[in-house]
C-alpha positions in Angstrom: -1.0 26.6 -69.4 1.7 28.8 -70.4 5.4 27.8 -69.5 8.4 30.1 -70.0 11.8 29.1 -69.6 14.4 31.7 -68.8 18.0 31.1 -69.1 21.1 31.0 -71.5 20.8 29.6 -74.9 24.3 28.1 -74.5 23.9 26.7 -71.1 24.0 22.9 -70.9 21.6 22.8 -68.0 19.0 25.0 -70.0 19.8 22.6 -73.1 18.8 19.5 -70.9 15.7 21.1 -69.6 14.3 22.2 -72.9 15.1 18.7 -74.4 13.2 17.3 -71.5 10.2 19.5 -72.2 10.4 18.6 -75.9 10.6 14.7 -75.0 7.3 15.0 -72.8 5.5 17.4 -75.2 5.4 20.3 -72.9 5.0 23.7 -75.0 7.1 26.5 -73.8 8.5 29.8 -74.8 12.5 30.1 -74.2 13.9 33.6 -73.3 17.6 34.0 -73.2 17.9 36.5 -70.0 21.4 37.7 -71.3 19.8 38.8 -74.7 16.5 40.0 -73.0 17.2 41.4 -69.7 14.6 41.2 -67.3 13.2 44.4 -65.5 14.1 44.8 -61.9 10.6 44.1 -60.9 10.9 40.6 -62.3 14.3 40.1 -60.7 12.7 41.2 -57.3 9.7 38.8 -58.0 12.3 35.9 -58.7 14.2 36.5 -55.6 11.2 36.5 -53.4 10.2 33.1 -54.9 13.6 31.9 -54.5 13.5 32.7 -50.9 16.2 35.5 -51.1 18.6 37.1 -53.4 21.3 34.5 -52.4 18.8 31.7 -53.4 18.5 33.1 -56.9 22.2 33.1 -57.6 24.5 30.4 -58.8 27.4 30.8 -56.5 29.3 27.8 -57.9 29.5 29.7 -61.4 32.5 30.8 -62.8 31.2 34.4 -63.2 30.5 34.6 -59.3 33.9 33.2 -58.6 35.8 35.9 -60.6 33.7 38.5 -59.0 35.6 40.9 -56.8 34.9 40.1 -53.1 33.3 43.6 -52.7 30.6 42.8 -55.3 29.7 39.5 -53.6 27.9 41.0 -50.8 25.4 43.6 -52.2 24.0 45.4 -49.2 20.7 46.3 -50.5 18.0 45.5 -53.1 19.2 48.3 -55.4 22.7 46.7 -55.5 21.3 43.1 -56.1 19.4 44.6 -59.2 22.4 46.4 -60.4 24.7 43.3 -59.9 21.9 41.1 -62.1 21.5 43.7 -64.6 25.3 43.7 -65.3 25.7 39.8 -64.8 22.5 38.1 -65.8 24.4 34.9 -66.1 24.6 34.8 -62.2 20.9 33.7 -61.9 20.6 30.1 -61.3 19.2 28.5 -64.4 16.8 27.8 -65.7 14.1 29.8 -64.2 10.6 28.1 -65.0 7.3 30.1 -64.9 4.3 28.4 -65.4 1.1 30.5 -65.8 3.1 33.5 -66.2 3.7 35.0 -62.7 2.0 32.3 -60.7 3.7 31.8 -57.4 3.0 28.1 -57.5 4.7 27.9 -61.0 8.1 29.2 -60.1 11.0 27.0 -60.3 14.8 27.1 -60.7 17.4 24.4 -62.0 16.6 21.3 -63.7 16.4 17.7 -62.5 14.4 14.8 -64.2 12.6 14.1 -61.0 11.9 17.7 -60.2 10.4 18.5 -63.7 8.3 15.1 -63.5 6.8 16.6 -60.2 6.5 20.1 -61.8 4.8 19.1 -65.0 2.9 16.1 -63.6 4.3 13.8 -66.4 6.4 10.6 -66.8 5.5 9.5 -63.2 
């Protein structure tokens, strides 16, 4: 099973997630989506899996709070894609994809219990 973790290399939550994976021996690839911008099609797919564009975004982040109000309400999919191309750090992280592209393998964020359930270990 292939697991890819998308996030930011300096993000504390991403570091916790990768340490958890290392501790439980789960193999993964890490992709920093600031350095490796994801194509618009991938962002659309992630937004669908997250339930909406709003569900994909970390609205408690400093980056979000510092955005001008007119950028916080994209009116179309194209505007969302443009916003995330410009500010990939707005994506709630980490994004976890298992079996590359599998709907059942999409997860966002990190918690010990959530990862135990997702990976079926340490229960």
